[in-house]
N, CA, C and O atoms as a GROMACS GRO file, in nm:
protein
  292
    1MET      N    1   6.049  -5.062  -2.500
    1MET     CA    2   6.022  -4.921  -2.520
    1MET      C    3   6.030  -4.849  -2.386
    1MET      O    4   5.972  -4.894  -2.288
    2MET      N    5   6.102  -4.738  -2.383
    2MET     CA    6   6.118  -4.665  -2.258
    2MET      C    7   5.996  -4.576  -2.232
    2MET      O    8   5.926  -4.536  -2.325
    3THR      N    9   5.973  -4.547  -2.107
    3THR     CA   10   5.864  -4.458  -2.070
    3THR      C   11   5.923  -4.326  -2.022
    3THR      O   12   6.022  -4.324  -1.949
    4LEU      N   13   5.862  -4.218  -2.064
    4LEU     CA   14   5.905  -4.084  -2.025
    4LEU      C   15   5.784  -4.005  -1.981
    4LEU      O   16   5.672  -4.030  -2.027
    5HIS      N   17   5.807  -3.911  -1.893
    5HIS     CA   18   5.702  -3.818  -1.855
    5HIS      C   19   5.756  -3.679  -1.882
    5HIS      O   20   5.868  -3.648  -1.841
    6PRO      N   21   5.681  -3.593  -1.951
    6PRO     CA   22   5.734  -3.463  -1.991
    6PRO      C   23   5.779  -3.376  -1.873
    6PRO      O   24   5.870  -3.295  -1.889
    7LYS      N   25   5.717  -3.391  -1.758
    7LYS     CA   26   5.756  -3.309  -1.642
    7LYS      C   27   5.894  -3.345  -1.589
    7LYS      O   28   5.957  -3.265  -1.521
    8LYS      N   29   5.942  -3.466  -1.621
    8LYS     CA   30   6.072  -3.512  -1.572
    8LYS      C   31   6.185  -3.494  -1.674
    8LYS      O   32   6.297  -3.537  -1.648
    9LEU      N   33   6.157  -3.432  -1.788
    9LEU     CA   34   6.256  -3.421  -1.895
    9LEU      C   35   6.354  -3.305  -1.876
    9LEU      O   36   6.463  -3.309  -1.934
   10LEU      N   37   6.320  -3.205  -1.799
   10LEU     CA   38   6.404  -3.087  -1.787
   10LEU      C   39   6.546  -3.125  -1.746
   10LEU      O   40   6.567  -3.199  -1.649
   11LEU      N   41   6.643  -3.074  -1.820
   11LEU     CA   42   6.786  -3.095  -1.802
   11LEU      C   43   6.832  -3.238  -1.832
   11LEU      O   44   6.944  -3.276  -1.796
   12SER      N   45   6.748  -3.319  -1.897
   12SER     CA   46   6.792  -3.452  -1.937
   12SER      C   47   6.880  -3.441  -2.062
   12SER      O   48   6.867  -3.347  -2.140
   13LYS      N   49   6.969  -3.539  -2.079
   13LYS     CA   50   7.068  -3.538  -2.187
   13LYS      C   51   7.028  -3.638  -2.295
   13LYS      O   52   6.979  -3.747  -2.265
   14TRP      N   53   7.049  -3.598  -2.422
   14TRP     CA   54   7.009  -3.681  -2.536
   14TRP      C   55   7.115  -3.676  -2.645
   14TRP      O   56   7.182  -3.575  -2.664
   15THR      N   57   7.128  -3.788  -2.716
   15THR     CA   58   7.219  -3.797  -2.830
   15THR      C   59   7.137  -3.826  -2.954
   15THR      O   60   7.056  -3.919  -2.956
   16ALA      N   61   7.158  -3.746  -3.058
   16ALA     CA   62   7.091  -3.768  -3.186
   16ALA      C   63   7.160  -3.883  -3.258
   16ALA      O   64   7.283  -3.884  -3.269
   17VAL      N   65   7.083  -3.980  -3.306
   17VAL     CA   66   7.140  -4.094  -3.380
   17VAL      C   67   7.206  -4.042  -3.508
   17VAL      O   68   7.318  -4.081  -3.539
   18LYS      N   69   7.137  -3.956  -3.580
   18LYS     CA   70   7.193  -3.888  -3.696
   18LYS      C   71   7.211  -3.742  -3.657
   18LYS      O   72   7.115  -3.679  -3.614
   19PRO      N   73   7.331  -3.686  -3.670
   19PRO     CA   74   7.353  -3.547  -3.626
   19PRO      C   75   7.253  -3.450  -3.689
   19PRO      O   76   7.216  -3.463  -3.806
   20VAL      N   77   7.209  -3.353  -3.609
   20VAL     CA   78   7.115  -3.251  -3.650
   20VAL      C   79   7.194  -3.121  -3.665
   20VAL      O   80   7.245  -3.068  -3.566
   21ALA      N   81   7.206  -3.070  -3.788
   21ALA     CA   82   7.284  -2.949  -3.816
   21ALA      C   83   7.425  -2.963  -3.758
   21ALA      O   84   7.478  -2.870  -3.696
   22ARG      N   85   7.485  -3.081  -3.778
   22ARG     CA   86   7.620  -3.114  -3.733
   22ARG      C   87   7.633  -3.116  -3.580
   22ARG      O   88   7.744  -3.110  -3.527
   23GLN      N   89   7.521  -3.126  -3.512
   23GLN     CA   90   7.520  -3.135  -3.365
   23GLN      C   91   7.470  -3.273  -3.326
   23GLN      O   92   7.379  -3.327  -3.390
   24LYS      N   93   7.528  -3.329  -3.222
   24LYS     CA   94   7.492  -3.464  -3.182
   24LYS      C   95   7.439  -3.470  -3.038
   24LYS      O   96   7.351  -3.551  -3.009
   25HIS      N   97   7.490  -3.385  -2.949
   25HIS     CA   98   7.453  -3.390  -2.808
   25HIS      C   99   7.362  -3.272  -2.772
   25HIS      O  100   7.390  -3.157  -2.806
   26PHE      N  101   7.253  -3.305  -2.701
   26PHE     CA  102   7.152  -3.206  -2.668
   26PHE      C  103   7.110  -3.218  -2.522
   26PHE      O  104   7.126  -3.323  -2.459
   27LEU      N  105   7.056  -3.107  -2.471
   27LEU     CA  106   7.006  -3.099  -2.335
   27LEU      C  107   6.867  -3.039  -2.341
   27LEU      O  108   6.846  -2.939  -2.410
   28VAL      N  109   6.771  -3.098  -2.269
   28VAL     CA  110   6.637  -3.040  -2.264
   28VAL      C  111   6.645  -2.916  -2.175
   28VAL      O  112   6.670  -2.928  -2.055
   29CYS      N  113   6.625  -2.797  -2.233
   29CYS     CA  114   6.642  -2.673  -2.158
   29CYS      C  115   6.509  -2.613  -2.114
   29CYS      O  116   6.508  -2.525  -2.028
   30LYS      N  117   6.397  -2.659  -2.172
   30LYS     CA  118   6.268  -2.601  -2.134
   30LYS      C  119   6.155  -2.698  -2.169
   30LYS      O  120   6.153  -2.756  -2.277
   31VAL      N  121   6.063  -2.713  -2.075
   31VAL     CA  122   5.939  -2.787  -2.101
   31VAL      C  123   5.830  -2.681  -2.115
   31VAL      O  124   5.802  -2.607  -2.021
   32ILE      N  125   5.771  -2.673  -2.231
   32ILE     CA  126   5.676  -2.566  -2.262
   32ILE      C  127   5.538  -2.602  -2.209
   32ILE      O  128   5.482  -2.706  -2.244
   33GLU      N  129   5.485  -2.516  -2.126
   33GLU     CA  130   5.353  -2.537  -2.067
   33GLU      C  131   5.245  -2.514  -2.173
   33GLU      O  132   5.254  -2.419  -2.250
   34PRO      N  133   5.145  -2.601  -2.178
   34PRO     CA  134   5.041  -2.589  -2.280
   34PRO      C  135   4.943  -2.475  -2.249
   34PRO      O  136   4.929  -2.431  -2.135
   35GLU      N  137   4.877  -2.431  -2.352
   35GLU     CA  138   4.769  -2.332  -2.340
   35GLU      C  139   4.642  -2.400  -2.388
   35GLU      O  140   4.641  -2.441  -2.504
   36PRO      N  141   4.541  -2.414  -2.316
   36PRO     CA  142   4.519  -2.388  -2.174
   36PRO      C  143   4.593  -2.491  -2.087
   36PRO      O  144   4.633  -2.596  -2.136
   37PRO      N  145   4.611  -2.461  -1.958
   37PRO     CA  146   4.690  -2.547  -1.870
   37PRO      C  147   4.642  -2.692  -1.859
   37PRO      O  148   4.722  -2.780  -1.830
   38GLU      N  149   4.513  -2.717  -1.882
   38GLU     CA  150   4.464  -2.855  -1.871
   38GLU      C  151   4.489  -2.937  -1.998
   38GLU      O  152   4.462  -3.057  -2.000
   39ALA      N  153   4.540  -2.874  -2.104
   39ALA     CA  154   4.573  -2.945  -2.228
   39ALA      C  155   4.696  -3.033  -2.203
   39ALA      O  156   4.775  -3.006  -2.113
   40PRO      N  157   4.713  -3.138  -2.283
   40PRO     CA  158   4.829  -3.226  -2.262
   40PRO      C  159   4.961  -3.157  -2.299
   40PRO      O  160   4.966  -3.071  -2.387
   41GLN      N  161   5.064  -3.195  -2.229
   41GLN     CA  162   5.199  -3.144  -2.255
   41GLN      C  163   5.245  -3.194  -2.391
   41GLN      O  164   5.229  -3.313  -2.420
   42GLU      N  165   5.301  -3.108  -2.476
   42GLU     CA  166   5.338  -3.152  -2.609
   42GLU      C  167   5.478  -3.110  -2.652
   42GLU      O  168   5.545  -3.188  -2.719
   43TRP      N  169   5.524  -2.991  -2.617
   43TRP     CA  170   5.647  -2.935  -2.672
   43TRP      C  171   5.756  -2.919  -2.567
   43TRP      O  172   5.729  -2.892  -2.450
   44ILE      N  173   5.881  -2.937  -2.613
   44ILE     CA  174   5.998  -2.908  -2.531
   44ILE      C  175   6.098  -2.832  -2.618
   44ILE      O  176   6.086  -2.830  -2.741
   45GLU      N  177   6.194  -2.769  -2.554
   45GLU     CA  178   6.304  -2.707  -2.627
   45GLU      C  179   6.432  -2.781  -2.590
   45GLU      O  180   6.459  -2.805  -2.472
   46ILE      N  181   6.510  -2.816  -2.692
   46ILE     CA  182   6.638  -2.880  -2.669
   46ILE      C  183   6.748  -2.787  -2.718
   46ILE      O  184   6.733  -2.717  -2.818
   47GLU      N  185   6.858  -2.788  -2.645
   47GLU     CA  186   6.971  -2.701  -2.677
   47GLU      C  187   7.092  -2.786  -2.715
   47GLU      O  188   7.127  -2.880  -2.643
   48ALA      N  189   7.154  -2.753  -2.828
   48ALA     CA  190   7.276  -2.822  -2.868
   48ALA      C  191   7.387  -2.784  -2.772
   48ALA      O  192   7.406  -2.666  -2.742
   49VAL      N  193   7.459  -2.881  -2.722
   49VAL     CA  194   7.561  -2.855  -2.620
   49VAL      C  195   7.674  -2.769  -2.675
   49VAL      O  196   7.720  -2.677  -2.608
   50TYR      N  197   7.718  -2.796  -2.795
   50TYR     CA  198   7.833  -2.725  -2.850
   50TYR      C  199   7.798  -2.585  -2.902
   50TYR      O  200   7.864  -2.488  -2.868
   51SER      N  201   7.694  -2.575  -2.985
   51SER     CA  202   7.662  -2.447  -3.049
   51SER      C  203   7.563  -2.362  -2.971
   51SER      O  204   7.548  -2.243  -2.999
   52LYS      N  205   7.495  -2.421  -2.872
   52LYS     CA  206   7.393  -2.353  -2.791
   52LYS      C  207   7.268  -2.314  -2.870
   52LYS      O  208   7.188  -2.234  -2.822
   53LYS      N  209   7.250  -2.369  -2.989
   53LYS     CA  210   7.128  -2.343  -3.066
   53LYS      C  211   7.012  -2.421  -3.005
   53LYS      O  212   7.028  -2.535  -2.962
   54VAL      N  213   6.895  -2.357  -3.002
   54VAL     CA  214   6.777  -2.416  -2.940
   54VAL      C  215   6.676  -2.452  -3.048
   54VAL      O  216   6.651  -2.375  -3.140
   55ARG      N  217   6.618  -2.572  -3.034
   55ARG     CA  218   6.513  -2.620  -3.125
   55ARG      C  219   6.392  -2.660  -3.043
   55ARG      O  220   6.405  -2.705  -2.929
   56ARG      N  221   6.276  -2.643  -3.101
   56ARG     CA  222   6.151  -2.687  -3.037
   56ARG      C  223   6.107  -2.816  -3.106
   56ARG      O  224   6.096  -2.822  -3.228
   57ILE      N  225   6.082  -2.920  -3.025
   57ILE     CA  226   6.035  -3.048  -3.078
   57ILE      C  227   5.922  -3.100  -2.990
   57ILE      O  228   5.903  -3.054  -2.878
   58ARG      N  229   5.847  -3.196  -3.042
   58ARG     CA  230   5.747  -3.265  -2.962
   58ARG      C  231   5.822  -3.363  -2.871
   58ARG      O  232   5.910  -3.435  -2.917
   59TRP      N  233   5.787  -3.366  -2.744
   59TRP     CA  234   5.862  -3.448  -2.650
   59TRP      C  235   5.852  -3.596  -2.682
   59TRP      O  236   5.942  -3.672  -2.646
   60ARG      N  237   5.745  -3.638  -2.748
   60ARG     CA  238   5.730  -3.781  -2.781
   60ARG      C  239   5.830  -3.828  -2.887
   60ARG      O  240   5.851  -3.948  -2.903
   61GLU      N  241   5.892  -3.734  -2.959
   61GLU     CA  242   5.997  -3.773  -3.055
   61GLU      C  243   6.113  -3.841  -2.984
   61GLU      O  244   6.183  -3.922  -3.044
   62LEU      N  245   6.134  -3.808  -2.858
   62LEU     CA  246   6.245  -3.867  -2.783
   62LEU      C  247   6.226  -4.016  -2.759
   62LEU      O  248   6.322  -4.086  -2.727
   63LEU      N  249   6.104  -4.065  -2.774
   63LEU     CA  250   6.076  -4.207  -2.757
   63LEU      C  251   6.122  -4.292  -2.876
   63LEU      O  252   6.133  -4.414  -2.864
   64ASP      N  253   6.149  -4.228  -2.989
   64ASP     CA  254   6.188  -4.299  -3.111
   64ASP      C  255   6.337  -4.331  -3.109
   64ASP      O  256   6.420  -4.241  -3.121
   65ASP      N  257   6.371  -4.460  -3.092
   65ASP     CA  258   6.511  -4.503  -3.086
   65ASP      C  259   6.586  -4.484  -3.217
   65ASP      O  260   6.709  -4.486  -3.218
   66ALA      N  261   6.515  -4.464  -3.325
   66ALA     CA  262   6.581  -4.441  -3.454
   66ALA      C  263   6.630  -4.296  -3.465
   66ALA      O  264   6.710  -4.266  -3.553
   67ILE      N  265   6.583  -4.207  -3.376
   67ILE     CA  266   6.621  -4.066  -3.381
   67ILE      C  267   6.704  -4.025  -3.260
   67ILE      O  268   6.804  -3.955  -3.276
   68TRP      N  269   6.664  -4.068  -3.140
   68TRP     CA  270   6.727  -4.023  -3.015
   68TRP      C  271   6.768  -4.138  -2.926
   68TRP      O  272   6.703  -4.243  -2.923
   69ARG      N  273   6.878  -4.118  -2.853
   69ARG     CA  274   6.922  -4.209  -2.747
   69ARG      C  275   6.937  -4.126  -2.619
   69ARG      O  276   6.988  -4.014  -2.623
   70GLN      N  277   6.892  -4.180  -2.507
   70GLN     CA  278   6.902  -4.107  -2.382
   70GLN      C  279   7.047  -4.109  -2.333
   70GLN      O  280   7.114  -4.212  -2.340
   71GLY      N  281   7.093  -3.996  -2.283
   71GLY     CA  282   7.231  -3.981  -2.237
   71GLY      C  283   7.320  -3.932  -2.349
   71GLY      O  284   7.277  -3.919  -2.463
   72TRP      N  285   7.444  -3.904  -2.314
   72TRP     CA  286   7.543  -3.861  -2.415
   72TRP      C  287   7.631  -3.979  -2.445
   72TRP      O  288   7.711  -4.021  -2.362
   73LEU      N  289   7.614  -4.034  -2.564
   73LEU     CA  290   7.689  -4.153  -2.605
   73LEU      C  291   7.800  -4.117  -2.702
   73LEU      O  292   7.873  -4.205  -2.747
   0.00000   0.00000   0.00000
């Protein structure tokens, strides 16, 4: 199992195992700061490379190998 830290995810590249809305390659475009600041980091925004559509997901979803692979494969 890979280890990730949400602060290091910005601009990282990801491939969806099953295409999401016909999109397969994504880039983390924003790490959303929690409210209040001492709360744990939970959300990120990923942008589809081709369509530029942005989705908000929980960053821990990226740890699931059945959904995401790191890099563009």
